[in-house]
PyMOL Python script that loads the backbone (N, CA, C, O; Angstrom):
from pymol import cmd

cmd.read_pdbstr("""\
ATOM      1  N   UNK A   1     -17.890   3.735  13.853  1.00  0.00           N
ATOM      2  CA  UNK A   1     -16.658   3.956  14.248  1.00  0.00           C
ATOM      3  C   UNK A   1     -15.846   4.383  12.385  1.00  0.00           C
ATOM      4  O   UNK A   1     -16.114   3.759  11.358  1.00  0.00           O
ATOM      5  N   UNK A   2     -15.040   5.377  12.476  1.00  0.00           N
ATOM      6  CA  UNK A   2     -14.636   5.978  10.988  1.00  0.00           C
ATOM      7  C   UNK A   2     -13.219   4.839  10.530  1.00  0.00           C
ATOM      8  O   UNK A   2     -12.716   3.919  11.175  1.00  0.00           O
ATOM      9  N   UNK A   3     -12.921   5.335   9.280  1.00  0.00           N
ATOM     10  CA  UNK A   3     -11.684   4.790   8.819  1.00  0.00           C
ATOM     11  C   UNK A   3     -10.376   5.020   9.506  1.00  0.00           C
ATOM     12  O   UNK A   3     -10.262   6.113  10.061  1.00  0.00           O
ATOM     13  N   UNK A   4      -9.311   4.142   9.574  1.00  0.00           N
ATOM     14  CA  UNK A   4      -8.252   4.312  10.162  1.00  0.00           C
ATOM     15  C   UNK A   4      -6.974   3.878   9.319  1.00  0.00           C
ATOM     16  O   UNK A   4      -6.677   2.700   9.121  1.00  0.00           O
ATOM     17  N   UNK A   5      -6.254   4.968   8.847  1.00  0.00           N
ATOM     18  CA  UNK A   5      -5.127   4.493   8.259  1.00  0.00           C
ATOM     19  C   UNK A   5      -3.810   5.248   8.933  1.00  0.00           C
ATOM     20  O   UNK A   5      -3.584   6.425   9.212  1.00  0.00           O
ATOM     21  N   UNK A   6      -2.798   3.623   9.106  1.00  0.00           N
ATOM     22  CA  UNK A   6      -1.497   4.130   9.663  1.00  0.00           C
ATOM     23  C   UNK A   6      -0.489   4.036   8.494  1.00  0.00           C
ATOM     24  O   UNK A   6      -0.362   2.980   7.875  1.00  0.00           O
ATOM     25  N   UNK A   7       0.086   4.925   8.253  1.00  0.00           N
ATOM     26  CA  UNK A   7       1.242   5.437   7.576  1.00  0.00           C
ATOM     27  C   UNK A   7       2.556   5.097   8.206  1.00  0.00           C
ATOM     28  O   UNK A   7       2.868   5.774   9.185  1.00  0.00           O
ATOM     29  N   UNK A   8       3.315   4.232   7.840  1.00  0.00           N
ATOM     30  CA  UNK A   8       4.739   3.433   8.211  1.00  0.00           C
ATOM     31  C   UNK A   8       5.908   4.232   7.125  1.00  0.00           C
ATOM     32  O   UNK A   8       6.290   3.648   6.111  1.00  0.00           O
ATOM     33  N   UNK A   9       6.286   5.292   7.400  1.00  0.00           N
ATOM     34  CA  UNK A   9       7.281   5.560   6.308  1.00  0.00           C
ATOM     35  C   UNK A   9       8.546   5.497   6.576  1.00  0.00           C
ATOM     36  O   UNK A   9       9.098   6.180   7.439  1.00  0.00           O
ATOM     37  N   UNK A  10       9.101   4.665   5.846  1.00  0.00           N
ATOM     38  CA  UNK A  10      10.349   3.945   6.058  1.00  0.00           C
ATOM     39  C   UNK A  10      11.576   4.777   5.155  1.00  0.00           C
ATOM     40  O   UNK A  10      12.771   4.492   5.233  1.00  0.00           O
ATOM     41  N   UNK A  11      11.035   5.805   4.334  1.00  0.00           N
ATOM     42  CA  UNK A  11      11.923   6.079   2.861  1.00  0.00           C
ATOM     43  C   UNK A  11      12.862   7.058   3.390  1.00  0.00           C
ATOM     44  O   UNK A  11      13.894   7.018   2.720  1.00  0.00           O
ATOM     45  N   UNK A  12      12.945   8.297   4.728  1.00  0.00           N
ATOM     46  CA  UNK A  12      13.738   9.117   4.893  1.00  0.00           C
ATOM     47  C   UNK A  12      13.084  10.394   4.258  1.00  0.00           C
ATOM     48  O   UNK A  12      13.405  11.529   4.610  1.00  0.00           O
ATOM     49  N   UNK A  13      12.278  10.164   3.435  1.00  0.00           N
ATOM     50  CA  UNK A  13      11.383  11.127   2.926  1.00  0.00           C
ATOM     51  C   UNK A  13      10.485  12.077   3.882  1.00  0.00           C
ATOM     52  O   UNK A  13      10.320  11.539   4.976  1.00  0.00           O
ATOM     53  N   UNK A  14       9.907  13.245   3.781  1.00  0.00           N
ATOM     54  CA  UNK A  14       9.195  14.045   5.037  1.00  0.00           C
ATOM     55  C   UNK A  14       7.763  13.256   4.510  1.00  0.00           C
ATOM     56  O   UNK A  14       7.661  12.628   3.457  1.00  0.00           O
ATOM     57  N   UNK A  15       6.741  13.453   5.481  1.00  0.00           N
ATOM     58  CA  UNK A  15       5.563  13.017   4.971  1.00  0.00           C
ATOM     59  C   UNK A  15       4.721  13.918   3.940  1.00  0.00           C
ATOM     60  O   UNK A  15       3.701  13.463   3.423  1.00  0.00           O
ATOM     61  N   UNK A  16       5.226  15.316   3.640  1.00  0.00           N
ATOM     62  CA  UNK A  16       4.711  15.772   2.811  1.00  0.00           C
ATOM     63  C   UNK A  16       5.169  15.297   1.360  1.00  0.00           C
ATOM     64  O   UNK A  16       4.436  15.139   0.383  1.00  0.00           O
ATOM     65  N   UNK A  17       6.503  15.111   1.436  1.00  0.00           N
ATOM     66  CA  UNK A  17       6.606  14.213   0.103  1.00  0.00           C
ATOM     67  C   UNK A  17       6.356  12.823  -0.356  1.00  0.00           C
ATOM     68  O   UNK A  17       6.429  12.301  -1.469  1.00  0.00           O
ATOM     69  N   UNK A  18       5.989  12.301   1.014  1.00  0.00           N
ATOM     70  CA  UNK A  18       4.958  10.728   0.501  1.00  0.00           C
ATOM     71  C   UNK A  18       3.570  10.901   0.499  1.00  0.00           C
ATOM     72  O   UNK A  18       3.008  10.019  -0.150  1.00  0.00           O
ATOM     73  N   UNK A  19       2.712  11.848   1.069  1.00  0.00           N
ATOM     74  CA  UNK A  19       1.398  12.346   0.815  1.00  0.00           C
ATOM     75  C   UNK A  19       1.102  11.822  -0.732  1.00  0.00           C
ATOM     76  O   UNK A  19       0.536  10.734  -0.837  1.00  0.00           O
ATOM     77  N   UNK A  20       1.460  12.546  -1.937  1.00  0.00           N
ATOM     78  CA  UNK A  20       0.898  12.073  -3.250  1.00  0.00           C
ATOM     79  C   UNK A  20       1.243  10.827  -3.347  1.00  0.00           C
ATOM     80  O   UNK A  20       0.349  10.378  -4.063  1.00  0.00           O
ATOM     81  N   UNK A  21       1.960   9.944  -3.098  1.00  0.00           N
ATOM     82  CA  UNK A  21       2.048   8.545  -3.087  1.00  0.00           C
ATOM     83  C   UNK A  21       0.789   7.630  -2.341  1.00  0.00           C
ATOM     84  O   UNK A  21      -0.027   6.872  -2.864  1.00  0.00           O
ATOM     85  N   UNK A  22       0.959   7.984  -1.044  1.00  0.00           N
ATOM     86  CA  UNK A  22      -0.269   7.489  -0.434  1.00  0.00           C
ATOM     87  C   UNK A  22      -2.043   7.919  -0.819  1.00  0.00           C
ATOM     88  O   UNK A  22      -3.028   7.249  -0.506  1.00  0.00           O
ATOM     89  N   UNK A  23      -2.024   9.009  -1.451  1.00  0.00           N
ATOM     90  CA  UNK A  23      -3.214   9.379  -2.010  1.00  0.00           C
ATOM     91  C   UNK A  23      -3.457   8.912  -3.169  1.00  0.00           C
ATOM     92  O   UNK A  23      -4.585   8.922  -3.662  1.00  0.00           O
ATOM     93  N   UNK A  24      -2.115   8.308  -3.914  1.00  0.00           N
ATOM     94  CA  UNK A  24      -2.448   7.560  -5.086  1.00  0.00           C
ATOM     95  C   UNK A  24      -2.862   6.195  -5.075  1.00  0.00           C
ATOM     96  O   UNK A  24      -3.698   5.765  -5.870  1.00  0.00           O
ATOM     97  N   UNK A  25      -2.295   5.484  -4.185  1.00  0.00           N
ATOM     98  CA  UNK A  25      -2.710   4.206  -3.390  1.00  0.00           C
ATOM     99  C   UNK A  25      -4.214   4.271  -3.145  1.00  0.00           C
ATOM    100  O   UNK A  25      -4.863   3.401  -3.727  1.00  0.00           O
ATOM    101  N   UNK A  26      -4.895   5.147  -2.388  1.00  0.00           N
ATOM    102  CA  UNK A  26      -6.094   5.359  -1.849  1.00  0.00           C
ATOM    103  C   UNK A  26      -6.918   5.569  -3.025  1.00  0.00           C
ATOM    104  O   UNK A  26      -8.017   5.021  -3.114  1.00  0.00           O
ATOM    105  N   UNK A  27      -6.413   6.407  -4.029  1.00  0.00           N
ATOM    106  CA  UNK A  27      -7.410   6.370  -5.115  1.00  0.00           C
ATOM    107  C   UNK A  27      -7.609   5.522  -6.144  1.00  0.00           C
ATOM    108  O   UNK A  27      -8.443   5.684  -7.036  1.00  0.00           O
ATOM    109  N   UNK A  28      -6.703   4.436  -6.013  1.00  0.00           N
ATOM    110  CA  UNK A  28      -6.998   3.375  -6.781  1.00  0.00           C
ATOM    111  C   UNK A  28      -8.060   2.486  -6.232  1.00  0.00           C
ATOM    112  O   UNK A  28      -8.991   1.946  -6.829  1.00  0.00           O
ATOM    113  N   UNK A  29      -7.785   2.450  -5.180  1.00  0.00           N
ATOM    114  CA  UNK A  29      -9.365   1.856  -4.258  1.00  0.00           C
ATOM    115  C   UNK A  29      -8.490   0.354  -3.861  1.00  0.00           C
ATOM    116  O   UNK A  29      -7.305   0.033  -3.961  1.00  0.00           O
ATOM    117  N   UNK A  30      -9.724  -0.353  -3.370  1.00  0.00           N
ATOM    118  CA  UNK A  30      -9.501  -1.361  -2.582  1.00  0.00           C
ATOM    119  C   UNK A  30      -9.403  -2.493  -3.924  1.00  0.00           C
ATOM    120  O   UNK A  30     -10.451  -2.846  -4.465  1.00  0.00           O
ATOM    121  N   UNK A  31      -8.365  -2.903  -4.296  1.00  0.00           N
ATOM    122  CA  UNK A  31      -8.153  -3.726  -5.500  1.00  0.00           C
ATOM    123  C   UNK A  31      -8.075  -5.323  -4.813  1.00  0.00           C
ATOM    124  O   UNK A  31      -8.799  -6.225  -5.234  1.00  0.00           O
ATOM    125  N   UNK A  32      -7.124  -5.511  -3.741  1.00  0.00           N
ATOM    126  CA  UNK A  32      -6.608  -6.791  -3.472  1.00  0.00           C
ATOM    127  C   UNK A  32      -7.336  -7.460  -2.211  1.00  0.00           C
ATOM    128  O   UNK A  32      -8.068  -6.825  -1.452  1.00  0.00           O
ATOM    129  N   UNK A  33      -7.064  -8.718  -2.095  1.00  0.00           N
ATOM    130  CA  UNK A  33      -7.916  -9.570  -1.485  1.00  0.00           C
ATOM    131  C   UNK A  33      -9.494  -9.606  -1.382  1.00  0.00           C
ATOM    132  O   UNK A  33     -10.228  -9.821  -0.417  1.00  0.00           O
ATOM    133  N   UNK A  34      -9.718  -9.369  -2.482  1.00  0.00           N
ATOM    134  CA  UNK A  34     -10.972  -9.615  -2.951  1.00  0.00           C
ATOM    135  C   UNK A  34     -11.946  -8.582  -2.823  1.00  0.00           C
ATOM    136  O   UNK A  34     -13.165  -8.698  -2.692  1.00  0.00           O
ATOM    137  N   UNK A  35     -11.048  -7.277  -2.895  1.00  0.00           N
ATOM    138  CA  UNK A  35     -11.601  -5.931  -2.931  1.00  0.00           C
ATOM    139  C   UNK A  35     -11.812  -5.142  -1.424  1.00  0.00           C
ATOM    140  O   UNK A  35     -12.593  -4.198  -1.309  1.00  0.00           O
ATOM    141  N   UNK A  36     -10.956  -5.697  -0.234  1.00  0.00           N
ATOM    142  CA  UNK A  36     -11.159  -5.645   0.940  1.00  0.00           C
ATOM    143  C   UNK A  36      -9.825  -4.862   1.600  1.00  0.00           C
ATOM    144  O   UNK A  36      -9.733  -4.570   2.792  1.00  0.00           O
ATOM    145  N   UNK A  37      -8.804  -4.582   0.566  1.00  0.00           N
ATOM    146  CA  UNK A  37      -7.697  -3.851   1.150  1.00  0.00           C
ATOM    147  C   UNK A  37      -7.295  -3.286  -0.345  1.00  0.00           C
ATOM    148  O   UNK A  37      -7.674  -3.533  -1.490  1.00  0.00           O
ATOM    149  N   UNK A  38      -6.426  -2.487   0.197  1.00  0.00           N
ATOM    150  CA  UNK A  38      -5.733  -1.663  -0.829  1.00  0.00           C
ATOM    151  C   UNK A  38      -4.668  -2.672  -1.561  1.00  0.00           C
ATOM    152  O   UNK A  38      -4.300  -3.770  -1.142  1.00  0.00           O
ATOM    153  N   UNK A  39      -4.230  -1.938  -2.891  1.00  0.00           N
ATOM    154  CA  UNK A  39      -3.315  -3.101  -3.655  1.00  0.00           C
ATOM    155  C   UNK A  39      -2.087  -3.438  -2.938  1.00  0.00           C
ATOM    156  O   UNK A  39      -1.324  -2.538  -2.589  1.00  0.00           O
ATOM    157  N   UNK A  40      -1.882  -4.455  -2.735  1.00  0.00           N
ATOM    158  CA  UNK A  40      -0.706  -5.355  -1.902  1.00  0.00           C
ATOM    159  C   UNK A  40       0.510  -4.551  -2.288  1.00  0.00           C
ATOM    160  O   UNK A  40       1.105  -4.179  -1.277  1.00  0.00           O
ATOM    161  N   UNK A  41       1.091  -4.151  -3.431  1.00  0.00           N
ATOM    162  CA  UNK A  41       2.076  -3.360  -3.676  1.00  0.00           C
ATOM    163  C   UNK A  41       2.263  -2.572  -4.923  1.00  0.00           C
ATOM    164  O   UNK A  41       2.020  -3.108  -6.004  1.00  0.00           O
ATOM    165  N   UNK A  42       2.602  -1.560  -4.871  1.00  0.00           N
ATOM    166  CA  UNK A  42       2.507  -0.392  -5.654  1.00  0.00           C
ATOM    167  C   UNK A  42       3.988   0.300  -5.843  1.00  0.00           C
ATOM    168  O   UNK A  42       4.472   0.694  -4.782  1.00  0.00           O
ATOM    169  N   UNK A  43       4.587   0.459  -6.723  1.00  0.00           N
ATOM    170  CA  UNK A  43       6.376   0.990  -6.980  1.00  0.00           C
ATOM    171  C   UNK A  43       6.087   2.566  -7.650  1.00  0.00           C
ATOM    172  O   UNK A  43       5.430   2.742  -8.676  1.00  0.00           O
ATOM    173  N   UNK A  44       6.639   3.511  -6.951  1.00  0.00           N
ATOM    174  CA  UNK A  44       6.429   4.724  -7.606  1.00  0.00           C
ATOM    175  C   UNK A  44       8.321   5.301  -7.981  1.00  0.00           C
ATOM    176  O   UNK A  44       9.230   5.385  -7.156  1.00  0.00           O
ATOM    177  N   UNK A  45       8.363   5.529  -9.105  1.00  0.00           N
ATOM    178  CA  UNK A  45       9.384   5.877  -9.519  1.00  0.00           C
ATOM    179  C   UNK A  45       9.703   7.751  -9.609  1.00  0.00           C
ATOM    180  O   UNK A  45       9.202   8.564 -10.386  1.00  0.00           O
ATOM    181  N   UNK A  46      10.472   7.921  -8.761  1.00  0.00           N
ATOM    182  CA  UNK A  46      10.554   9.634  -8.518  1.00  0.00           C
ATOM    183  C   UNK A  46      11.124  10.283  -9.672  1.00  0.00           C
ATOM    184  O   UNK A  46      11.271   9.806 -10.798  1.00  0.00           O
ATOM    185  N   UNK A  47      11.445  11.496  -9.228  1.00  0.00           N
ATOM    186  CA  UNK A  47      12.024  12.193 -10.536  1.00  0.00           C
ATOM    187  C   UNK A  47      13.445  12.084 -10.403  1.00  0.00           C
ATOM    188  O   UNK A  47      14.061  12.279 -11.451  1.00  0.00           O
ATOM    189  N   UNK A  48      14.147  11.814  -9.353  1.00  0.00           N
ATOM    190  CA  UNK A  48      15.482  11.450  -9.187  1.00  0.00           C
ATOM    191  C   UNK A  48      16.154   9.729  -9.555  1.00  0.00           C
ATOM    192  O   UNK A  48      17.273   9.241  -9.392  1.00  0.00           O
ATOM    193  N   UNK A  49      14.811   9.155 -10.129  1.00  0.00           N
ATOM    194  CA  UNK A  49      14.735   7.721 -10.506  1.00  0.00           C
ATOM    195  C   UNK A  49      14.944   6.760  -9.506  1.00  0.00           C
ATOM    196  O   UNK A  49      15.402   5.659  -9.811  1.00  0.00           O
ATOM    197  N   UNK A  50      14.615   7.094  -8.153  1.00  0.00           N
ATOM    198  CA  UNK A  50      15.009   6.187  -7.029  1.00  0.00           C
ATOM    199  C   UNK A  50      13.192   5.605  -7.066  1.00  0.00           C
ATOM    200  O   UNK A  50      12.305   6.159  -7.715  1.00  0.00           O
ATOM    201  N   UNK A  51      13.055   4.593  -6.341  1.00  0.00           N
ATOM    202  CA  UNK A  51      11.732   3.744  -6.313  1.00  0.00           C
ATOM    203  C   UNK A  51      11.622   3.589  -4.859  1.00  0.00           C
ATOM    204  O   UNK A  51      12.410   3.287  -3.964  1.00  0.00           O
ATOM    205  N   UNK A  52       9.992   3.990  -4.945  1.00  0.00           N
ATOM    206  CA  UNK A  52       9.572   3.962  -3.549  1.00  0.00           C
ATOM    207  C   UNK A  52       8.450   2.569  -3.778  1.00  0.00           C
ATOM    208  O   UNK A  52       7.647   2.420  -4.699  1.00  0.00           O
ATOM    209  N   UNK A  53       8.653   1.868  -2.888  1.00  0.00           N
ATOM    210  CA  UNK A  53       7.334   0.608  -2.785  1.00  0.00           C
ATOM    211  C   UNK A  53       6.682   0.898  -1.566  1.00  0.00           C
ATOM    212  O   UNK A  53       7.237   1.314  -0.549  1.00  0.00           O
ATOM    213  N   UNK A  54       5.278   0.618  -1.739  1.00  0.00           N
ATOM    214  CA  UNK A  54       4.107   0.753  -1.142  1.00  0.00           C
ATOM    215  C   UNK A  54       3.243  -0.731  -0.734  1.00  0.00           C
ATOM    216  O   UNK A  54       2.665  -1.338  -1.636  1.00  0.00           O
ATOM    217  N   UNK A  55       3.221  -1.107   0.308  1.00  0.00           N
ATOM    218  CA  UNK A  55       2.844  -1.896   0.933  1.00  0.00           C
ATOM    219  C   UNK A  55       1.604  -1.709   1.408  1.00  0.00           C
ATOM    220  O   UNK A  55       1.415  -0.588   1.880  1.00  0.00           O
ATOM    221  N   UNK A  56       0.606  -2.534   1.435  1.00  0.00           N
ATOM    222  CA  UNK A  56      -0.835  -2.696   1.982  1.00  0.00           C
ATOM    223  C   UNK A  56      -0.935  -3.584   2.855  1.00  0.00           C
ATOM    224  O   UNK A  56      -0.669  -4.721   2.466  1.00  0.00           O
ATOM    225  N   UNK A  57      -1.324  -3.417   4.252  1.00  0.00           N
ATOM    226  CA  UNK A  57      -1.536  -4.411   5.327  1.00  0.00           C
ATOM    227  C   UNK A  57      -3.256  -3.917   5.316  1.00  0.00           C
ATOM    228  O   UNK A  57      -3.784  -2.876   4.926  1.00  0.00           O
ATOM    229  N   UNK A  58      -3.757  -5.015   5.854  1.00  0.00           N
ATOM    230  CA  UNK A  58      -5.047  -5.298   6.288  1.00  0.00           C
ATOM    231  C   UNK A  58      -5.329  -5.755   7.677  1.00  0.00           C
ATOM    232  O   UNK A  58      -5.361  -6.957   7.941  1.00  0.00           O
ATOM    233  N   UNK A  59      -5.549  -4.778   8.627  1.00  0.00           N
ATOM    234  CA  UNK A  59      -5.990  -5.207   9.920  1.00  0.00           C
ATOM    235  C   UNK A  59      -7.729  -5.239  10.510  1.00  0.00           C
ATOM    236  O   UNK A  59      -8.705  -4.799   9.903  1.00  0.00           O
ATOM    237  N   UNK A  60      -7.712  -5.701  11.449  1.00  0.00           N
ATOM    238  CA  UNK A  60      -9.317  -5.594  11.941  1.00  0.00           C
ATOM    239  C   UNK A  60     -10.020  -4.408  11.902  1.00  0.00           C
ATOM    240  O   UNK A  60     -11.101  -4.232  11.340  1.00  0.00           O
ATOM    241  N   UNK A  61      -9.287  -3.498  12.597  1.00  0.00           N
ATOM    242  CA  UNK A  61      -9.683  -2.047  12.754  1.00  0.00           C
ATOM    243  C   UNK A  61      -9.058  -1.008  12.066  1.00  0.00           C
ATOM    244  O   UNK A  61      -9.253   0.171  12.358  1.00  0.00           O
ATOM    245  N   UNK A  62      -8.173  -1.446  10.993  1.00  0.00           N
ATOM    246  CA  UNK A  62      -7.433  -0.123  10.227  1.00  0.00           C
ATOM    247  C   UNK A  62      -6.689  -0.691   9.054  1.00  0.00           C
ATOM    248  O   UNK A  62      -6.549  -1.907   8.927  1.00  0.00           O
ATOM    249  N   UNK A  63      -6.259   0.090   8.283  1.00  0.00           N
ATOM    250  CA  UNK A  63      -5.344  -0.348   7.128  1.00  0.00           C
ATOM    251  C   UNK A  63      -4.007   0.461   7.557  1.00  0.00           C
ATOM    252  O   UNK A  63      -4.016   1.454   8.285  1.00  0.00           O
ATOM    253  N   UNK A  64      -2.670  -0.225   6.890  1.00  0.00           N
ATOM    254  CA  UNK A  64      -1.280   0.095   7.089  1.00  0.00           C
ATOM    255  C   UNK A  64      -0.946   0.155   5.757  1.00  0.00           C
ATOM    256  O   UNK A  64      -1.052  -0.839   5.039  1.00  0.00           O
ATOM    257  N   UNK A  65      -0.454   1.486   5.247  1.00  0.00           N
ATOM    258  CA  UNK A  65       0.546   1.308   4.292  1.00  0.00           C
ATOM    259  C   UNK A  65       1.902   1.718   4.526  1.00  0.00           C
ATOM    260  O   UNK A  65       2.192   2.815   5.004  1.00  0.00           O
ATOM    261  N   UNK A  66       2.796   0.773   4.166  1.00  0.00           N
ATOM    262  CA  UNK A  66       4.282   0.984   4.509  1.00  0.00           C
ATOM    263  C   UNK A  66       4.896   1.389   3.311  1.00  0.00           C
ATOM    264  O   UNK A  66       4.641   0.851   2.233  1.00  0.00           O
ATOM    265  N   UNK A  67       5.743   2.370   3.460  1.00  0.00           N
ATOM    266  CA  UNK A  67       6.792   3.016   2.443  1.00  0.00           C
ATOM    267  C   UNK A  67       8.130   2.482   2.472  1.00  0.00           C
ATOM    268  O   UNK A  67       8.414   2.435   3.669  1.00  0.00           O
ATOM    269  N   UNK A  68       8.842   2.169   1.978  1.00  0.00           N
ATOM    270  CA  UNK A  68      10.240   1.800   1.786  1.00  0.00           C
ATOM    271  C   UNK A  68      11.089   2.454   0.390  1.00  0.00           C
ATOM    272  O   UNK A  68      10.486   2.533  -0.681  1.00  0.00           O
ATOM    273  N   UNK A  69      12.085   2.767   0.473  1.00  0.00           N
ATOM    274  CA  UNK A  69      12.776   3.208  -0.664  1.00  0.00           C
ATOM    275  C   UNK A  69      13.404   2.027  -1.074  1.00  0.00           C
ATOM    276  O   UNK A  69      13.757   1.325  -0.126  1.00  0.00           O
ATOM    277  N   UNK A  70      13.656   1.587  -2.189  1.00  0.00           N
ATOM    278  CA  UNK A  70      14.685   0.427  -3.177  1.00  0.00           C
ATOM    279  C   UNK A  70      15.879   0.969  -3.123  1.00  0.00           C
ATOM    280  O   UNK A  70      16.169   2.129  -3.416  1.00  0.00           O
ATOM    281  N   UNK A  71      16.829  -0.175  -2.609  1.00  0.00           N
ATOM    282  CA  UNK A  71      18.197   0.532  -2.209  1.00  0.00           C
ATOM    283  C   UNK A  71      18.692   0.271  -3.657  1.00  0.00           C
ATOM    284  O   UNK A  71      18.497  -0.630  -4.473  1.00  0.00           O
ATOM    285  N   UNK A  72      19.477   1.529  -3.646  1.00  0.00           N
ATOM    286  CA  UNK A  72      20.125   1.867  -4.893  1.00  0.00           C
ATOM    287  C   UNK A  72      21.410   0.370  -5.290  1.00  0.00           C
ATOM    288  O   UNK A  72      22.087  -0.363  -4.569  1.00  0.00           O
ATOM    289  N   UNK A  73      21.227   0.491  -6.725  1.00  0.00           N
ATOM    290  CA  UNK A  73      22.223  -0.562  -7.279  1.00  0.00           C
ATOM    291  C   UNK A  73      23.519   0.268  -7.405  1.00  0.00           C
ATOM    292  O   UNK A  73      23.599   1.422  -7.826  1.00  0.00           O
ATOM    293  N   UNK A  74      24.803  -0.750  -6.839  1.00  0.00           N
ATOM    294  CA  UNK A  74      25.859  -0.637  -7.261  1.00  0.00           C
ATOM    295  C   UNK A  74      26.970  -0.713  -7.991  1.00  0.00           C
ATOM    296  O   UNK A  74      27.980  -0.100  -7.645  1.00  0.00           O
TER     297      UNK A  74
END
""", "prot")
cmd.dss("prot")
cmd.show_as("cartoon", "prot")
cmd.util.cbc("prot")
cmd.orient("prot")
């Protein structure tokens, strides 16, 4: 069985826009949970100064990356 990755995009950005962020996490490698999963949390700052949080979850048969946009300060 091959690898499986679930991308849960909750940012409002398109998949094309978030894909470089996903690739960035994957390129960092499996750093968390004793090398079993991708980094628990990575924060990216976009050109418009908004922040995107990428959280990693490890399941039996897949990895899941959840992306959320940090709320803007008022």
